[in-house]
C-alpha positions in Angstrom: 136.9 -75.3 -99.7 136.1 -71.5 -100.2 133.7 -72.0 -97.0 136.7 -72.7 -94.7 137.8 -69.1 -95.6 135.0 -67.9 -93.4 136.8 -67.7 -90.2 139.7 -65.7 -91.8 137.1 -63.2 -93.6 134.5 -62.8 -90.7 136.8 -60.6 -88.7 137.4 -58.3 -91.2 133.8 -56.6 -91.3 133.7 -56.9 -87.6 137.0 -54.5 -87.1 136.5 -52.3 -90.1 132.9 -51.4 -89.5 133.7 -50.8 -85.7 136.1 -48.2 -86.7 133.7 -46.5 -89.0 131.3 -46.5 -85.7 134.4 -45.0 -83.6 135.0 -42.4 -85.9 131.2 -41.5 -86.3 131.0 -41.2 -82.4 134.0 -38.8 -82.2 133.2 -35.4 -81.3 132.5 -32.8 -84.1 135.7 -31.0 -83.4 137.8 -29.3 -85.9 140.8 -31.9 -85.0 138.6 -35.1 -85.8 137.1 -33.7 -88.9 139.8 -35.1 -91.3 138.9 -38.5 -89.6 135.4 -38.3 -90.3 135.9 -37.7 -94.1 137.2 -41.4 -94.2 133.8 -42.9 -92.7 132.5 -43.3 -96.4 135.5 -45.4 -97.7 135.8 -47.3 -94.4 132.0 -48.2 -94.7 132.6 -49.2 -98.2 135.5 -51.6 -97.5 133.6 -53.0 -94.4 130.4 -53.8 -96.6 132.2 -55.6 -99.2 134.2 -57.8 -96.5 130.9 -58.4 -95.0 129.3 -59.7 -98.5 132.3 -61.9 -98.7 132.0 -63.2 -95.2 128.3 -63.9 -95.7 129.0 -65.8 -98.9 131.9 -67.8 -97.2 129.4 -68.4 -94.1 126.6 -69.6 -96.2 129.0 -72.2 -98.0 130.8 -73.6 -94.6 127.1 -74.0 -93.2 126.4 -76.4 -95.9 128.7 -79.1 -94.3 126.2 -80.1 -91.9 128.1 -79.6 -88.7 126.0 -77.0 -87.1 122.2 -77.1 -86.2 120.3 -75.7 -89.0 117.9 -73.6 -87.0 120.7 -71.7 -85.2 122.7 -71.2 -88.3 119.7 -69.7 -90.1 119.4 -67.0 -87.2 123.2 -66.2 -87.5 122.8 -66.2 -91.7 119.7 -63.9 -91.6 121.3 -61.3 -89.1 124.6 -61.3 -90.9 122.7 -60.5 -94.2 120.7 -57.9 -92.4 123.9 -56.4 -91.2 125.4 -56.5 -94.6 122.4 -54.8 -96.1 122.3 -52.2 -93.5 125.9 -51.2 -93.7 125.3 -50.5 -97.6 122.6 -48.6 -96.7 124.6 -46.8 -94.2 127.3 -45.9 -97.0 124.5 -44.7 -99.2 123.0 -42.4 -96.4 126.8 -41.0 -95.4 127.7 -40.1 -98.8 124.7 -37.7 -99.1 124.8 -34.4 -97.6 121.7 -34.6 -95.7 120.9 -37.0 -92.7 123.7 -35.4 -90.5 121.3 -35.6 -87.3 120.5 -39.3 -87.8 124.4 -40.6 -88.2 125.2 -41.2 -84.7 121.7 -43.0 -84.4 122.7 -45.0 -87.6 126.2 -45.9 -85.9 124.5 -47.3 -82.8 122.1 -49.6 -84.6 125.2 -50.9 -86.8 126.8 -51.5 -83.3 123.9 -53.6 -82.1 123.6 -55.6 -85.2 127.3 -56.3 -85.1 127.2 -57.5 -81.5 124.1 -59.6 -81.9 125.5 -61.0 -85.1 128.9 -61.8 -83.6 127.3 -63.4 -80.4 125.3 -65.7 -82.5 128.3 -66.8 -84.6 130.2 -67.4 -81.4 127.6 -69.5 -80.0 127.6 -71.9 -83.2 131.5 -72.1 -83.1 132.1 -72.3 -79.2 128.5 -73.8 -78.3 125.6 -72.2 -76.5 126.1 -70.5 -73.3 130.0 -70.3 -74.1 130.1 -67.1 -72.0 128.4 -68.4 -68.9 131.7 -70.3 -67.5 133.8 -67.1 -68.0 131.2 -65.1 -65.9 130.9 -67.4 -63.0 134.4 -69.4 -63.0 136.5 -68.1 -60.0 139.5 -70.2 -61.5 142.1 -68.7 -63.7 142.5 -72.2 -65.4 139.8 -73.4 -67.6 141.1 -76.9 -67.2 141.1 -77.0 -63.4 137.5 -77.4 -62.8 136.2 -80.9 -62.2 132.5 -82.0 -62.6 131.2 -82.2 -59.0 129.6 -85.7 -58.1 130.1 -85.7 -54.5 126.6 -84.6 -53.9 125.2 -87.5 -56.1 123.5 -90.6 -54.0 125.1 -93.4 -55.7 122.7 -95.9 -54.2 119.8 -94.1 -56.1 121.5 -92.7 -58.9 121.1 -93.6 -62.5 124.7 -94.3 -64.1 124.0 -92.3 -67.3 121.8 -89.3 -66.4 123.6 -88.5 -63.0 127.4 -89.4 -63.9 128.1 -89.7 -67.4 125.6 -87.0 -68.6 127.1 -84.1 -66.9 130.7 -85.2 -67.8 129.7 -85.1 -71.6 127.8 -81.8 -71.0 130.5 -80.2 -69.4 133.4 -81.4 -72.0 131.7 -82.5 -75.2 128.4 -80.5 -76.1 130.2 -77.5 -77.1 131.3 -79.3 -80.3 129.0 -82.2 -80.4 125.5 -80.7 -78.9 122.3 -79.4 -80.3 124.0 -76.2 -82.0 127.2 -77.9 -83.3 128.2 -81.4 -84.5 131.8 -81.8 -85.4 132.4 -84.8 -87.6 128.6 -85.0 -87.8 128.8 -86.5 -84.1 126.3 -85.6 -81.3 126.8 -86.6 -77.7 123.7 -85.0 -76.3 121.3 -87.8 -76.6 121.4 -91.8 -76.3 120.4 -92.3 -79.8 123.2 -90.0 -81.2 125.9 -91.6 -78.9 124.9 -95.0 -80.1 124.7 -93.7 -83.8 128.4 -92.1 -83.9 129.6 -89.6 -86.4 130.8 -89.7 -90.0 133.7 -91.9 -88.8 131.4 -94.7 -87.5 130.6 -95.7 -83.9 132.3 -93.6 -80.9 130.9 -96.1 -78.2 131.4 -100.1 -78.2 129.4 -101.4 -75.5 131.4 -103.5 -73.0 134.7 -102.5 -74.8 135.9 -99.1 -73.5 139.6 -99.6 -74.8 137.9 -100.4 -78.2 136.0 -97.2 -78.1 136.9 -94.2 -80.3 135.6 -91.6 -77.3 138.2 -93.2 -75.0 140.7 -93.6 -77.5 140.7 -89.7 -78.4 140.5 -88.8 -74.5 143.9 -90.9 -73.8 145.8 -89.4 -76.9 148.6 -86.9 -76.5 147.6 -83.3 -76.1 149.4 -82.5 -79.0 147.8 -85.1 -81.4 145.4 -83.6 -83.8 142.9 -86.0 -83.0 143.1 -85.7 -79.2 139.6 -84.7 -77.9 138.8 -82.5 -76.3 141.1 -80.0 -78.4 144.0 -78.9 -76.1 142.7 -75.0 -76.0 139.4 -76.4 -74.4 139.0 -77.6 -70.7 140.0 -81.2 -70.4 138.5 -83.8 -68.5 140.1 -85.1 -65.3 141.6 -88.7 -64.9 138.6 -89.3 -62.6 136.1 -88.3 -65.1 137.8 -90.4 -67.9 137.9 -93.3 -65.5 134.2 -93.0 -64.8 133.5 -93.0 -68.7 135.6 -96.0 -69.2 133.8 -97.8 -66.3 130.4 -96.9 -67.7 131.4 -98.3 -71.2 132.7 -101.5 -69.9 129.2 -101.9 -67.9 127.6 -101.9 -71.2 127.0 -98.3 -71.6 123.3 -98.6 -70.6 121.3 -95.4 -70.7 118.6 -96.7 -68.2 120.7 -98.8 -65.6 121.2 -97.8 -62.0 124.7 -97.3 -60.3 123.6 -100.1 -58.0 122.6 -102.5 -61.0 126.0 -101.9 -62.7 127.8 -103.8 -59.7 130.2 -100.8 -59.7 128.8 -99.0 -56.8 131.7 -99.6 -54.3 134.5 -98.7 -56.9 132.5 -95.3 -57.7 132.0 -94.3 -54.3 135.7 -94.8 -53.8 136.7 -92.9 -57.0 134.1 -89.9 -56.5 135.0 -89.5 -52.6 138.8 -89.4 -53.1 140.1 -85.9 -53.4 143.0 -87.3 -55.6 142.9 -90.1 -58.2 145.9 -92.1 -59.1 147.3 -91.4 -62.4 145.1 -93.7 -64.6 146.6 -92.8 -68.1 147.9 -96.2 -69.6 150.7 -94.3 -71.2 153.5 -93.6 -68.5 155.0 -90.1 -68.0 158.4 -89.3 -69.4 159.7 -90.7 -72.5 162.2 -94.1 -72.8 165.0 -94.1 -75.5 164.2 -94.8 -78.9 163.8 -98.5 -79.5 166.5 -100.6 -81.5 165.7 -100.6 -85.3 166.8 -103.9 -85.8 165.0 -105.6 -83.2 161.9 -103.5 -84.6 162.7 -104.9 -88.1 163.0 -108.5 -86.9 159.6 -108.3 -85.3 157.9 -106.7 -88.2 159.2 -109.2 -90.6 157.7 -111.9 -88.4 154.4 -110.1 -88.9 154.0 -108.1 -85.6 152.4 -104.8 -86.2 154.2 -102.3 -84.1 152.9 -98.8 -83.9 153.9 -95.6 -81.3 151.0 -95.3 -79.0 151.0 -91.4 -79.8 152.6 -89.4 -82.4 156.3 -88.6 -81.4 156.2 -91.1 -78.5 158.9 -93.8 -78.3 156.3 -95.9 -76.4 155.1 -99.0 -78.5 152.1 -100.9 -79.1 152.5 -104.6 -80.6 149.9 -106.6 -82.0 150.7 -110.2 -82.8 147.5 -111.5 -84.4 149.2 -111.9 -87.7 152.5 -113.1 -86.6 153.6 -116.6 -88.1 156.7 -116.8 -85.5 155.2 -116.4 -82.1 158.1 -117.9 -80.1 161.0 -115.7 -81.9 158.7 -112.6 -81.6 158.2 -113.1 -77.8 161.8 -113.9 -77.2 162.7 -110.6 -79.0 160.5 -108.5 -76.9 163.0 -108.3 -74.0 165.2 -106.0 -75.9 162.2 -103.5 -76.1 161.2 -103.6 -72.5 161.5 -100.2 -71.9 159.6 -99.2 -75.0 156.8 -101.8 -75.1 153.5 -101.0 -73.2 150.4 -102.4 -75.0 150.4 -106.0 -76.5 147.5 -107.9 -78.1 147.9 -111.3 -79.0 144.3 -112.0 -80.1 144.0 -115.6 -80.7 147.6 -116.6 -80.9 148.4 -119.9 -78.8 150.2 -118.1 -76.4 151.2 -120.6 -73.4 152.3 -120.3 -69.9 156.1 -120.5 -70.9 155.3 -117.2 -73.0 154.1 -115.6 -70.0 157.3 -116.4 -68.3 159.0 -114.4 -70.6 156.7 -111.3 -70.9 157.2 -110.9 -67.1 160.1 -108.9 -67.8 158.3 -106.2 -69.6 157.5 -104.2 -66.6 156.2 -101.2 -68.4 153.1 -102.8 -69.7 149.9 -101.2 -69.0 147.6 -103.1 -71.5 148.0 -106.9 -72.1 145.2 -108.7 -74.3 145.6 -112.7 -74.1 142.4 -113.6 -75.3 141.5 -117.1 -76.9 145.1 -118.1 -75.9 146.2 -121.7 -74.2 147.3 -120.0 -70.8 146.3 -121.3 -67.5 146.5 -120.5 -63.8 150.0 -121.6 -63.9 151.1 -118.9 -66.2 149.1 -116.1 -64.4 151.8 -116.0 -61.7 154.2 -114.8 -64.1 151.9 -111.6 -64.6 152.4 -110.6 -60.8 155.5 -108.6 -61.6 153.8 -106.6 -64.3 153.1 -103.9 -61.4 151.9 -101.1 -63.9 149.3 -103.2 -65.7 146.0 -101.5 -66.1 144.1 -103.7 -68.5 144.0 -107.6 -68.9 141.8 -109.3 -71.5 141.6 -113.1 -70.7 138.4 -113.9 -72.6 138.3 -117.3 -73.9 140.9 -118.8 -72.0 140.8 -121.7 -69.1 141.8 -119.5 -66.1 139.6 -119.8 -62.9 138.5 -117.7 -60.0 141.3 -119.1 -57.7 144.1 -118.3 -60.5 142.9 -114.6 -61.4 142.8 -114.0 -57.4 146.5 -114.1 -57.3 147.0 -111.0 -59.3 145.0 -109.0 -56.9 148.2 -107.3 -55.4 148.0 -105.4 -58.8 147.2 -102.0 -57.7 146.6 -100.5 -61.1 144.8 -103.1 -62.7 141.5 -101.4 -63.4 140.0 -103.4 -66.2 139.6 -107.1 -66.5 137.8 -109.2 -69.0 137.0 -112.9 -68.1 134.1 -113.9 -70.7 134.2 -117.5 -71.7 136.6 -118.7 -68.9 136.4 -121.1 -66.1 135.0 -118.3 -63.7 131.3 -118.9 -62.6 128.8 -116.4 -61.9 128.7 -117.2 -58.2 132.4 -116.4 -57.9 132.2 -112.7 -59.2 131.1 -111.3 -56.0 134.3 -112.6 -54.3 136.5 -111.6 -57.1 135.1 -108.0 -57.0 136.1 -107.9 -53.4 139.7 -109.2 -54.4 139.9 -106.4 -56.7 138.0 -103.5 -55.6 139.6 -100.9 -58.0 138.8 -103.1 -61.0 136.0 -103.3 -63.3 135.6 -107.2 -64.0 133.6 -107.7 -67.2 132.2 -111.4 -67.6 130.0 -110.6 -70.8 126.5 -111.4 -71.3 125.3 -107.9 -72.0 121.9 -106.9 -72.8 121.7 -104.4 -75.5 119.0 -101.9 -75.3 116.4 -102.1 -77.9 115.7 -98.4 -79.4 112.8 -96.9 -81.4 115.1 -96.5 -84.2 116.2 -100.0 -84.4 112.9 -101.0 -85.9 110.4 -100.3 -88.7 106.7 -100.7 -88.5 105.9 -102.7 -91.8 102.1 -102.4 -92.8 100.2 -104.8 -95.1 99.2 -103.3 -98.2 95.5 -102.6 -98.5 
């Protein structure tokens, strides 16, 4: 708790000692002599605040969010600055040393600049000054990672497409110098390890991955990443991250091997990208409280998709009254955009009632009793982007009837009646979509195994 006061206290010695340096460097005119008499007092106050800053800085460094080697440099420079400022007070309070005073001031200024820069590198990431020096845009969020030069037919998915995005958007807080939430994203083993809140990437399941969830939160949500004052990833960059995770989040696979070459070529070459956010713009009216109470009584979990939003997410996994719950949803058709049924016995007749929810962007029907006949009812869901059909009896012929859904970018068909030799044809029918059929191979990392040696 005490360490968290460091950002408040650290600016005091910077400003106070700079004031002492300014007064020291003023010409020795009569009009400035009254100011010079206050230098010892100013230096004393600055030295005391430097001591407090050093103590709180040390406490803050113990939370493990920062690279220990870089913390050590900043720490010892801060201690040196504090000791030097105390020596400066002693020297300035003596009558001698007048010829050395300005030299002392310049040395103090140098120490302040070095210590401040090292602290800034810890807080904002190494090289945080570089973008400001080379950028020609007044908006930090306007720049997009340029991938047009990448030869996709020879490119590695992670190294050539994903890593540049993470480097540009994430390394400042989750790189080698700083690890907010004990999370690092600058190497494969760290990405898979996750942070203090658990894993951030679920291989093959982008919509269940914390990384994508945080990126899609409202800018005003405190859990949104990157923080709203930082440059934000473009919709194109978020889509590429989602596609990589859905392809299995493999760190060695090429773009060609991922089966997403055609989709990526279209995404990267296009100058503009469709709005891919699965939360529509604007705000609907507040949902009917009586209907929400009725649904919750039947076991439906209802949550806003973001803080302060009237758009709703419904989870029917625990409902004991599926028919009445689906019937009641029609009264909330302006608010419902995400539905998860997960294992409930949803049938084709239920889908005939869901088709009026024309704001839906996510629909999970996994392990339900739907068939090709029911899929026809989904053709009216023109905003649908995510469709989970895992564990159902749908076929390639039935799924192809939804090819007119222009926004459908993620389709899950694991353990369905769709055969492997039909995937190529389906991907041509859905050129904008990532079709996931499961059977992923998880890479074996050195950190996954331990060598056991027999006792001598």
